[in-house]
Structure formats: C-alpha cells, structure tokens
mmCIF file of the N, C-alpha and C atoms, coordinates in Angstrom:
data_MODEL
# 
_entry.id   MODEL 
# 
loop_
_atom_site.group_PDB 
_atom_site.id 
_atom_site.type_symbol 
_atom_site.label_atom_id 
_atom_site.label_alt_id 
_atom_site.label_comp_id 
_atom_site.label_asym_id 
_atom_site.label_entity_id 
_atom_site.label_seq_id 
_atom_site.pdbx_PDB_ins_code 
_atom_site.Cartn_x 
_atom_site.Cartn_y 
_atom_site.Cartn_z 
_atom_site.occupancy 
_atom_site.B_iso_or_equiv 
_atom_site.pdbx_formal_charge 
_atom_site.auth_seq_id 
_atom_site.auth_comp_id 
_atom_site.auth_asym_id 
_atom_site.auth_atom_id 
_atom_site.pdbx_PDB_model_num 
ATOM 1   N N  . MET A 1 1  ? 5.594   -1.533  19.502 1.00 0.00 ? 1  MET A N  1 
ATOM 2   C CA . MET A 1 1  ? 4.555   -1.076  20.410 1.00 0.00 ? 1  MET A CA 1 
ATOM 3   C C  . MET A 1 1  ? 3.715   0.066   19.767 1.00 0.00 ? 1  MET A C  1 
ATOM 4   N N  . LEU A 1 2  ? 4.447   0.951   19.121 1.00 0.00 ? 2  LEU A N  1 
ATOM 5   C CA . LEU A 1 2  ? 3.779   2.044   18.490 1.00 0.00 ? 2  LEU A CA 1 
ATOM 6   C C  . LEU A 1 2  ? 2.762   1.601   17.432 1.00 0.00 ? 2  LEU A C  1 
ATOM 7   N N  . PHE A 1 3  ? 3.116   0.566   16.725 1.00 0.00 ? 3  PHE A N  1 
ATOM 8   C CA . PHE A 1 3  ? 2.282   -0.002  15.684 1.00 0.00 ? 3  PHE A CA 1 
ATOM 9   C C  . PHE A 1 3  ? 0.958   -0.588  16.352 1.00 0.00 ? 3  PHE A C  1 
ATOM 10  N N  . LEU A 1 4  ? 1.107   -1.163  17.485 1.00 0.00 ? 4  LEU A N  1 
ATOM 11  C CA . LEU A 1 4  ? -0.015  -1.726  18.203 1.00 0.00 ? 4  LEU A CA 1 
ATOM 12  C C  . LEU A 1 4  ? -0.985  -0.592  18.655 1.00 0.00 ? 4  LEU A C  1 
ATOM 13  N N  . VAL A 1 5  ? -0.417  0.463   19.131 1.00 0.00 ? 5  VAL A N  1 
ATOM 14  C CA . VAL A 1 5  ? -1.209  1.634   19.578 1.00 0.00 ? 5  VAL A CA 1 
ATOM 15  C C  . VAL A 1 5  ? -1.903  2.232   18.358 1.00 0.00 ? 5  VAL A C  1 
ATOM 16  N N  . ALA A 1 6  ? -1.197  2.337   17.284 1.00 0.00 ? 6  ALA A N  1 
ATOM 17  C CA . ALA A 1 6  ? -1.891  2.928   16.055 1.00 0.00 ? 6  ALA A CA 1 
ATOM 18  C C  . ALA A 1 6  ? -3.005  2.028   15.557 1.00 0.00 ? 6  ALA A C  1 
ATOM 19  N N  . ALA A 1 7  ? -2.748  0.699   15.626 1.00 0.00 ? 7  ALA A N  1 
ATOM 20  C CA . ALA A 1 7  ? -3.825  -0.234  15.170 1.00 0.00 ? 7  ALA A CA 1 
ATOM 21  C C  . ALA A 1 7  ? -5.034  -0.113  16.098 1.00 0.00 ? 7  ALA A C  1 
ATOM 22  N N  . LEU A 1 8  ? -4.840  0.030   17.369 1.00 0.00 ? 8  LEU A N  1 
ATOM 23  C CA . LEU A 1 8  ? -5.986  0.121   18.250 1.00 0.00 ? 8  LEU A CA 1 
ATOM 24  C C  . LEU A 1 8  ? -6.680  1.443   18.041 1.00 0.00 ? 8  LEU A C  1 
ATOM 25  N N  . LEU A 1 9  ? -5.948  2.462   17.814 1.00 0.00 ? 9  LEU A N  1 
ATOM 26  C CA . LEU A 1 9  ? -6.512  3.836   17.533 1.00 0.00 ? 9  LEU A CA 1 
ATOM 27  C C  . LEU A 1 9  ? -7.364  3.739   16.299 1.00 0.00 ? 9  LEU A C  1 
ATOM 28  N N  . LEU A 1 10 ? -6.819  3.172   15.250 1.00 0.00 ? 10 LEU A N  1 
ATOM 29  C CA . LEU A 1 10 ? -7.533  3.026   14.008 1.00 0.00 ? 10 LEU A CA 1 
ATOM 30  C C  . LEU A 1 10 ? -8.795  2.201   14.174 1.00 0.00 ? 10 LEU A C  1 
ATOM 31  N N  . LEU A 1 11 ? -8.684  1.146   14.969 1.00 0.00 ? 11 LEU A N  1 
ATOM 32  C CA . LEU A 1 11 ? -9.879  0.304   15.254 1.00 0.00 ? 11 LEU A CA 1 
ATOM 33  C C  . LEU A 1 11 ? -10.982 1.113   15.962 1.00 0.00 ? 11 LEU A C  1 
ATOM 34  N N  . GLY A 1 12 ? -10.515 1.913   16.868 1.00 0.00 ? 12 GLY A N  1 
ATOM 35  C CA . GLY A 1 12 ? -11.458 2.809   17.602 1.00 0.00 ? 12 GLY A CA 1 
ATOM 36  C C  . GLY A 1 12 ? -12.169 3.804   16.712 1.00 0.00 ? 12 GLY A C  1 
ATOM 37  N N  . VAL A 1 13 ? -11.463 4.364   15.727 1.00 0.00 ? 13 VAL A N  1 
ATOM 38  C CA . VAL A 1 13 ? -12.038 5.312   14.790 1.00 0.00 ? 13 VAL A CA 1 
ATOM 39  C C  . VAL A 1 13 ? -13.026 4.598   13.849 1.00 0.00 ? 13 VAL A C  1 
ATOM 40  N N  . LEU A 1 14 ? -12.639 3.410   13.459 1.00 0.00 ? 14 LEU A N  1 
ATOM 41  C CA . LEU A 1 14 ? -13.468 2.615   12.564 1.00 0.00 ? 14 LEU A CA 1 
ATOM 42  C C  . LEU A 1 14 ? -14.619 1.940   13.243 1.00 0.00 ? 14 LEU A C  1 
ATOM 43  N N  . LEU A 1 15 ? -14.661 1.878   14.507 1.00 0.00 ? 15 LEU A N  1 
ATOM 44  C CA . LEU A 1 15 ? -15.696 1.134   15.229 1.00 0.00 ? 15 LEU A CA 1 
ATOM 45  C C  . LEU A 1 15 ? -17.058 1.605   14.882 1.00 0.00 ? 15 LEU A C  1 
ATOM 46  N N  . GLY A 1 16 ? -17.192 2.952   14.710 1.00 0.00 ? 16 GLY A N  1 
ATOM 47  C CA . GLY A 1 16 ? -18.524 3.446   14.286 1.00 0.00 ? 16 GLY A CA 1 
ATOM 48  C C  . GLY A 1 16 ? -18.909 3.042   12.920 1.00 0.00 ? 16 GLY A C  1 
ATOM 49  N N  . THR A 1 17 ? -17.935 2.858   12.082 1.00 0.00 ? 17 THR A N  1 
ATOM 50  C CA . THR A 1 17 ? -18.194 2.409   10.698 1.00 0.00 ? 17 THR A CA 1 
ATOM 51  C C  . THR A 1 17 ? -18.564 0.901   10.658 1.00 0.00 ? 17 THR A C  1 
ATOM 52  N N  . VAL A 1 18 ? -18.016 0.156   11.557 1.00 0.00 ? 18 VAL A N  1 
ATOM 53  C CA . VAL A 1 18 ? -18.263 -1.331  11.570 1.00 0.00 ? 18 VAL A CA 1 
ATOM 54  C C  . VAL A 1 18 ? -19.744 -1.584  11.755 1.00 0.00 ? 18 VAL A C  1 
ATOM 55  N N  . ALA A 1 19 ? -20.376 -0.801  12.544 1.00 0.00 ? 19 ALA A N  1 
ATOM 56  C CA . ALA A 1 19 ? -21.840 -1.004  12.751 1.00 0.00 ? 19 ALA A CA 1 
ATOM 57  C C  . ALA A 1 19 ? -22.658 -0.848  11.485 1.00 0.00 ? 19 ALA A C  1 
ATOM 58  N N  . HIS A 1 20 ? -22.147 -0.093  10.532 1.00 0.00 ? 20 HIS A N  1 
ATOM 59  C CA . HIS A 1 20 ? -22.872 0.128   9.239  1.00 0.00 ? 20 HIS A CA 1 
ATOM 60  C C  . HIS A 1 20 ? -22.295 -0.729  8.068  1.00 0.00 ? 20 HIS A C  1 
ATOM 61  N N  . ALA A 1 21 ? -21.205 -1.400  8.342  1.00 0.00 ? 21 ALA A N  1 
ATOM 62  C CA . ALA A 1 21 ? -20.608 -2.238  7.280  1.00 0.00 ? 21 ALA A CA 1 
ATOM 63  C C  . ALA A 1 21 ? -21.246 -3.615  7.186  1.00 0.00 ? 21 ALA A C  1 
ATOM 64  N N  . PRO A 1 22 ? -21.184 -4.226  6.057  1.00 0.00 ? 22 PRO A N  1 
ATOM 65  C CA . PRO A 1 22 ? -21.725 -5.562  5.906  1.00 0.00 ? 22 PRO A CA 1 
ATOM 66  C C  . PRO A 1 22 ? -20.950 -6.556  6.838  1.00 0.00 ? 22 PRO A C  1 
ATOM 67  N N  . LEU A 1 23 ? -21.675 -7.609  7.255  1.00 0.00 ? 23 LEU A N  1 
ATOM 68  C CA . LEU A 1 23 ? -21.069 -8.579  8.095  1.00 0.00 ? 23 LEU A CA 1 
ATOM 69  C C  . LEU A 1 23 ? -19.846 -9.271  7.540  1.00 0.00 ? 23 LEU A C  1 
ATOM 70  N N  . ALA A 1 24 ? -19.886 -9.480  6.222  1.00 0.00 ? 24 ALA A N  1 
ATOM 71  C CA . ALA A 1 24 ? -18.721 -10.157 5.597  1.00 0.00 ? 24 ALA A CA 1 
ATOM 72  C C  . ALA A 1 24 ? -17.539 -9.302  5.653  1.00 0.00 ? 24 ALA A C  1 
ATOM 73  N N  . PHE A 1 25 ? -17.730 -8.029  5.389  1.00 0.00 ? 25 PHE A N  1 
ATOM 74  C CA . PHE A 1 25 ? -16.524 -7.077  5.479  1.00 0.00 ? 25 PHE A CA 1 
ATOM 75  C C  . PHE A 1 25 ? -15.997 -6.976  6.923  1.00 0.00 ? 25 PHE A C  1 
ATOM 76  N N  . THR A 1 26 ? -16.872 -6.988  7.905  1.00 0.00 ? 26 THR A N  1 
ATOM 77  C CA . THR A 1 26 ? -16.450 -6.915  9.287  1.00 0.00 ? 26 THR A CA 1 
ATOM 78  C C  . THR A 1 26 ? -15.656 -8.145  9.710  1.00 0.00 ? 26 THR A C  1 
ATOM 79  N N  . ALA A 1 27 ? -16.148 -9.324  9.171  1.00 0.00 ? 27 ALA A N  1 
ATOM 80  C CA . ALA A 1 27 ? -15.442 -10.589 9.486  1.00 0.00 ? 27 ALA A CA 1 
ATOM 81  C C  . ALA A 1 27 ? -14.030 -10.606 8.857  1.00 0.00 ? 27 ALA A C  1 
ATOM 82  N N  . VAL A 1 28 ? -13.953 -10.138 7.563  1.00 0.00 ? 28 VAL A N  1 
ATOM 83  C CA . VAL A 1 28 ? -12.684 -10.149 6.965  1.00 0.00 ? 28 VAL A CA 1 
ATOM 84  C C  . VAL A 1 28 ? -11.759 -9.144  7.620  1.00 0.00 ? 28 VAL A C  1 
ATOM 85  N N  . ALA A 1 29 ? -12.177 -7.971  7.985  1.00 0.00 ? 29 ALA A N  1 
ATOM 86  C CA . ALA A 1 29 ? -11.333 -6.988  8.694  1.00 0.00 ? 29 ALA A CA 1 
ATOM 87  C C  . ALA A 1 29 ? -10.887 -7.551  10.071 1.00 0.00 ? 29 ALA A C  1 
ATOM 88  N N  . ALA A 1 30 ? -11.746 -8.251  10.764 1.00 0.00 ? 30 ALA A N  1 
ATOM 89  C CA . ALA A 1 30 ? -11.427 -8.698  11.998 1.00 0.00 ? 30 ALA A CA 1 
ATOM 90  C C  . ALA A 1 30 ? -10.380 -9.901  11.903 1.00 0.00 ? 30 ALA A C  1 
ATOM 91  N N  . THR A 1 31 ? -10.490 -10.659 10.869 1.00 0.00 ? 31 THR A N  1 
ATOM 92  C CA . THR A 1 31 ? -9.512  -11.718 10.542 1.00 0.00 ? 31 THR A CA 1 
ATOM 93  C C  . THR A 1 31 ? -8.166  -11.109 10.216 1.00 0.00 ? 31 THR A C  1 
ATOM 94  N N  . VAL A 1 32 ? -8.121  -10.085 9.396  1.00 0.00 ? 32 VAL A N  1 
ATOM 95  C CA . VAL A 1 32 ? -6.845  -9.499  9.053  1.00 0.00 ? 32 VAL A CA 1 
ATOM 96  C C  . VAL A 1 32 ? -6.174  -8.831  10.279 1.00 0.00 ? 32 VAL A C  1 
ATOM 97  N N  . ILE A 1 33 ? -6.951  -8.207  11.124 1.00 0.00 ? 33 ILE A N  1 
ATOM 98  C CA . ILE A 1 33 ? -6.410  -7.609  12.317 1.00 0.00 ? 33 ILE A CA 1 
ATOM 99  C C  . ILE A 1 33 ? -5.855  -8.681  13.299 1.00 0.00 ? 33 ILE A C  1 
ATOM 100 N N  . ALA A 1 34 ? -6.594  -9.748  13.415 1.00 0.00 ? 34 ALA A N  1 
ATOM 101 C CA . ALA A 1 34 ? -6.173  -10.807 14.285 1.00 0.00 ? 34 ALA A CA 1 
ATOM 102 C C  . ALA A 1 34 ? -4.885  -11.483 13.773 1.00 0.00 ? 34 ALA A C  1 
ATOM 103 N N  . ALA A 1 35 ? -4.854  -11.677 12.443 1.00 0.00 ? 35 ALA A N  1 
ATOM 104 C CA . ALA A 1 35 ? -3.631  -12.273 11.922 1.00 0.00 ? 35 ALA A CA 1 
ATOM 105 C C  . ALA A 1 35 ? -2.466  -11.378 12.096 1.00 0.00 ? 35 ALA A C  1 
ATOM 106 N N  . TRP A 1 36 ? -2.612  -10.052 11.901 1.00 0.00 ? 36 TRP A N  1 
ATOM 107 C CA . TRP A 1 36 ? -1.556  -9.116  12.020 1.00 0.00 ? 36 TRP A CA 1 
ATOM 108 C C  . TRP A 1 36 ? -1.058  -9.130  13.464 1.00 0.00 ? 36 TRP A C  1 
ATOM 109 N N  . LEU A 1 37 ? -1.945  -9.173  14.436 1.00 0.00 ? 37 LEU A N  1 
ATOM 110 C CA . LEU A 1 37 ? -1.530  -9.201  15.864 1.00 0.00 ? 37 LEU A CA 1 
ATOM 111 C C  . LEU A 1 37 ? -0.840  -10.472 16.197 1.00 0.00 ? 37 LEU A C  1 
ATOM 112 N N  . ALA A 1 38 ? -1.290  -11.614 15.578 1.00 0.00 ? 38 ALA A N  1 
ATOM 113 C CA . ALA A 1 38 ? -0.616  -12.887 15.828 1.00 0.00 ? 38 ALA A CA 1 
ATOM 114 C C  . ALA A 1 38 ? 0.798   -12.924 15.336 1.00 0.00 ? 38 ALA A C  1 
ATOM 115 N N  . VAL A 1 39 ? 0.959   -12.304 14.143 1.00 0.00 ? 39 VAL A N  1 
ATOM 116 C CA . VAL A 1 39 ? 2.380   -12.208 13.527 1.00 0.00 ? 39 VAL A CA 1 
ATOM 117 C C  . VAL A 1 39 ? 3.199   -11.342 14.406 1.00 0.00 ? 39 VAL A C  1 
ATOM 118 N N  . PHE A 1 40 ? 2.647   -10.212 14.808 1.00 0.00 ? 40 PHE A N  1 
ATOM 119 C CA . PHE A 1 40 ? 3.399   -9.310  15.671 1.00 0.00 ? 40 PHE A CA 1 
ATOM 120 C C  . PHE A 1 40 ? 3.801   -9.996  16.957 1.00 0.00 ? 40 PHE A C  1 
ATOM 121 N N  . ALA A 1 41 ? 2.958   -10.690 17.574 1.00 0.00 ? 41 ALA A N  1 
ATOM 122 C CA . ALA A 1 41 ? 3.200   -11.406 18.870 1.00 0.00 ? 41 ALA A CA 1 
ATOM 123 C C  . ALA A 1 41 ? 4.266   -12.467 18.619 1.00 0.00 ? 41 ALA A C  1 
ATOM 124 N N  . ALA A 1 42 ? 4.233   -13.197 17.481 1.00 0.00 ? 42 ALA A N  1 
ATOM 125 C CA . ALA A 1 42 ? 5.215   -14.207 17.213 1.00 0.00 ? 42 ALA A CA 1 
ATOM 126 C C  . ALA A 1 42 ? 6.581   -13.623 16.967 1.00 0.00 ? 42 ALA A C  1 
ATOM 127 N N  . ARG A 1 43 ? 6.640   -12.479 16.272 1.00 0.00 ? 43 ARG A N  1 
ATOM 128 C CA . ARG A 1 43 ? 7.906   -11.846 16.034 1.00 0.00 ? 43 ARG A CA 1 
ATOM 129 C C  . ARG A 1 43 ? 8.448   -11.285 17.279 1.00 0.00 ? 43 ARG A C  1 
ATOM 130 N N  . GLU A 1 44 ? 7.682   -10.724 18.188 1.00 0.00 ? 44 GLU A N  1 
ATOM 131 C CA . GLU A 1 44 ? 8.161   -10.230 19.500 1.00 0.00 ? 44 GLU A CA 1 
ATOM 132 C C  . GLU A 1 44 ? 8.645   -11.407 20.338 1.00 0.00 ? 44 GLU A C  1 
ATOM 133 N N  . ARG A 1 45 ? 7.985   -12.442 20.355 1.00 0.00 ? 45 ARG A N  1 
ATOM 134 C CA . ARG A 1 45 ? 8.420   -13.605 21.104 1.00 0.00 ? 45 ARG A CA 1 
ATOM 135 C C  . ARG A 1 45 ? 9.743   -14.245 20.626 1.00 0.00 ? 45 ARG A C  1 
ATOM 136 N N  . HIS A 1 46 ? 9.835   -14.214 19.291 1.00 0.00 ? 46 HIS A N  1 
ATOM 137 C CA . HIS A 1 46 ? 11.153  -14.728 18.720 1.00 0.00 ? 46 HIS A CA 1 
ATOM 138 C C  . HIS A 1 46 ? 12.204  -13.786 18.962 1.00 0.00 ? 46 HIS A C  1 
ATOM 139 N N  . ALA A 1 47 ? 11.973  -12.490 18.964 1.00 0.00 ? 47 ALA A N  1 
ATOM 140 C CA . ALA A 1 47 ? 13.136  -11.468 19.131 1.00 0.00 ? 47 ALA A CA 1 
ATOM 141 C C  . ALA A 1 47 ? 13.588  -11.527 20.577 1.00 0.00 ? 47 ALA A C  1 
ATOM 142 N N  . ARG A 1 48 ? 12.714  -11.865 21.500 1.00 0.00 ? 48 ARG A N  1 
ATOM 143 C CA . ARG A 1 48 ? 13.152  -11.880 22.952 1.00 0.00 ? 48 ARG A CA 1 
ATOM 144 C C  . ARG A 1 48 ? 13.912  -13.119 23.307 1.00 0.00 ? 48 ARG A C  1 
ATOM 145 N N  . ARG A 1 49 ? 13.773  -14.198 22.466 1.00 0.00 ? 49 ARG A N  1 
ATOM 146 C CA . ARG A 1 49 ? 14.562  -15.380 22.689 1.00 0.00 ? 49 ARG A CA 1 
ATOM 147 C C  . ARG A 1 49 ? 16.024  -15.245 22.196 1.00 0.00 ? 49 ARG A C  1 
ATOM 148 N N  . HIS A 1 50 ? 16.243  -14.356 21.270 1.00 0.00 ? 50 HIS A N  1 
ATOM 149 C CA . HIS A 1 50 ? 17.573  -14.208 20.669 1.00 0.00 ? 50 HIS A CA 1 
ATOM 150 C C  . HIS A 1 50 ? 18.259  -12.972 21.157 1.00 0.00 ? 50 HIS A C  1 
# 
C-alpha cells in the first residue's frame, strides 16, 4: 500500500512536467505505470487467495 501511495505522490509531482513532455514520453510513462499497477494488483489478489 505504501508503494501505491508513493507512486501516486510521484505522479502528482510529475503531473506538471507531463504537460511539457512529448506525447510519446507521456504515453510510455503511462504504460509503465499502468503495467506496474496491474502487476501489483495481481500479486495482491494472488496473496489473498493463499
């Protein structure tokens, strides 16, 4: 949970930067964050089943 809070805080800090970043960089960063959150969710779901 702490990692999720840290990721959201980092996203909030970088949000101002995203407006000035190239669209390709923004898309790659968004994909990386979404993949990380998907892996986190899958690991949490797997951990609760065992």
